[in-house]
BAKOLFI-850217 format. One record per residue (C-alpha): chain; x, y, z. Coordinates in steps of 0.1 Angstrom, whole numbers, plus 5000, padded with zeros to 4 digits. Layout:
! residues N
<site mol="A" X="X" Y="Y" Z="Z"/>
...
***
This chain:
! residues 94
<site mol="A" X="5229" Y="3387" Z="6652"/>
<site mol="A" X="5239" Y="3413" Z="6683"/>
<site mol="A" X="5236" Y="3402" Z="6718"/>
<site mol="A" X="5226" Y="3365" Z="6725"/>
<site mol="A" X="5190" Y="3359" Z="6740"/>
<site mol="A" X="5183" Y="3353" Z="6776"/>
<site mol="A" X="5218" Y="3356" Z="6785"/>
<site mol="A" X="5231" Y="3327" Z="6766"/>
<site mol="A" X="5267" Y="3341" Z="6770"/>
<site mol="A" X="5263" Y="3339" Z="6808"/>
<site mol="A" X="5271" Y="3300" Z="6819"/>
<site mol="A" X="5255" Y="3305" Z="6852"/>
<site mol="A" X="5221" Y="3322" Z="6841"/>
<site mol="A" X="5219" Y="3295" Z="6811"/>
<site mol="A" X="5226" Y="3268" Z="6836"/>
<site mol="A" X="5197" Y="3281" Z="6859"/>
<site mol="A" X="5173" Y="3285" Z="6832"/>
<site mol="A" X="5180" Y="3247" Z="6819"/>
<site mol="A" X="5179" Y="3235" Z="6853"/>
<site mol="A" X="5147" Y="3251" Z="6860"/>
<site mol="A" X="5132" Y="3234" Z="6829"/>
<site mol="A" X="5144" Y="3202" Z="6835"/>
<site mol="A" X="5135" Y="3201" Z="6871"/>
<site mol="A" X="5100" Y="3209" Z="6861"/>
<site mol="A" X="5097" Y="3173" Z="6848"/>
<site mol="A" X="5112" Y="3161" Z="6882"/>
<site mol="A" X="5082" Y="3172" Z="6903"/>
<site mol="A" X="5103" Y="3184" Z="6932"/>
<site mol="A" X="5127" Y="3158" Z="6932"/>
<site mol="A" X="5163" Y="3177" Z="6936"/>
<site mol="A" X="5182" Y="3174" Z="6904"/>
<site mol="A" X="5224" Y="3180" Z="6902"/>
<site mol="A" X="5239" Y="3196" Z="6875"/>
<site mol="A" X="5258" Y="3163" Z="6862"/>
<site mol="A" X="5229" Y="3136" Z="6871"/>
<site mol="A" X="5219" Y="3120" Z="6840"/>
<site mol="A" X="5182" Y="3131" Z="6834"/>
<site mol="A" X="5173" Y="3101" Z="6812"/>
<site mol="A" X="5187" Y="3073" Z="6835"/>
<site mol="A" X="5165" Y="3085" Z="6862"/>
<site mol="A" X="5136" Y="3071" Z="6848"/>
<site mol="A" X="5116" Y="3104" Z="6856"/>
<site mol="A" X="5118" Y="3116" Z="6817"/>
<site mol="A" X="5106" Y="3102" Z="6787"/>
<site mol="A" X="5110" Y="3106" Z="6750"/>
<site mol="A" X="5080" Y="3132" Z="6749"/>
<site mol="A" X="5100" Y="3153" Z="6775"/>
<site mol="A" X="5128" Y="3150" Z="6749"/>
<site mol="A" X="5110" Y="3166" Z="6722"/>
<site mol="A" X="5098" Y="3194" Z="6748"/>
<site mol="A" X="5133" Y="3200" Z="6758"/>
<site mol="A" X="5148" Y="3200" Z="6722"/>
<site mol="A" X="5116" Y="3228" Z="6716"/>
<site mol="A" X="5125" Y="3245" Z="6749"/>
<site mol="A" X="5162" Y="3249" Z="6737"/>
<site mol="A" X="5155" Y="3262" Z="6699"/>
<site mol="A" X="5129" Y="3287" Z="6710"/>
<site mol="A" X="5146" Y="3300" Z="6743"/>
<site mol="A" X="5180" Y="3306" Z="6727"/>
<site mol="A" X="5174" Y="3308" Z="6689"/>
<site mol="A" X="5194" Y="3276" Z="6678"/>
<site mol="A" X="5185" Y="3246" Z="6657"/>
<site mol="A" X="5193" Y="3212" Z="6671"/>
<site mol="A" X="5207" Y="3194" Z="6639"/>
<site mol="A" X="5205" Y="3156" Z="6634"/>
<site mol="A" X="5243" Y="3154" Z="6642"/>
<site mol="A" X="5234" Y="3170" Z="6676"/>
<site mol="A" X="5207" Y="3142" Z="6687"/>
<site mol="A" X="5233" Y="3124" Z="6704"/>
<site mol="A" X="5220" Y="3112" Z="6742"/>
<site mol="A" X="5252" Y="3123" Z="6755"/>
<site mol="A" X="5243" Y="3160" Z="6746"/>
<site mol="A" X="5212" Y="3157" Z="6767"/>
<site mol="A" X="5222" Y="3135" Z="6796"/>
<site mol="A" X="5227" Y="3162" Z="6822"/>
<site mol="A" X="5222" Y="3201" Z="6829"/>
<site mol="A" X="5260" Y="3206" Z="6823"/>
<site mol="A" X="5258" Y="3187" Z="6788"/>
<site mol="A" X="5228" Y="3209" Z="6779"/>
<site mol="A" X="5248" Y="3240" Z="6788"/>
<site mol="A" X="5278" Y="3229" Z="6767"/>
<site mol="A" X="5253" Y="3221" Z="6737"/>
<site mol="A" X="5237" Y="3253" Z="6739"/>
<site mol="A" X="5269" Y="3272" Z="6742"/>
<site mol="A" X="5285" Y="3253" Z="6712"/>
<site mol="A" X="5253" Y="3263" Z="6690"/>
<site mol="A" X="5252" Y="3298" Z="6700"/>
<site mol="A" X="5287" Y="3303" Z="6696"/>
<site mol="A" X="5284" Y="3285" Z="6660"/>
<site mol="A" X="5255" Y="3308" Z="6651"/>
<site mol="A" X="5271" Y="3338" Z="6662"/>
<site mol="A" X="5303" Y="3329" Z="6639"/>
<site mol="A" X="5280" Y="3322" Z="6610"/>
<site mol="A" X="5264" Y="3356" Z="6610"/>
***
């Protein structure tokens, strides 16, 4: 599979990209990396689908049914963990 796309191996870069995408839904409100994205009331189920599409397309991963736990998507930190876990497992499979 070669090198990971868009610096997926670099947690700081990965966190910055994900924070930027999630932050776009917050329309200027400051978002911390451990703030619950869905508890804020700013995002909805449509955003959840956009988030999954963003993660799959940007990091060449597949979000499986077993990954669809709210906990995996609740914060920027949890999203980074999910992407790192998925990129590591797809690198191991190739």
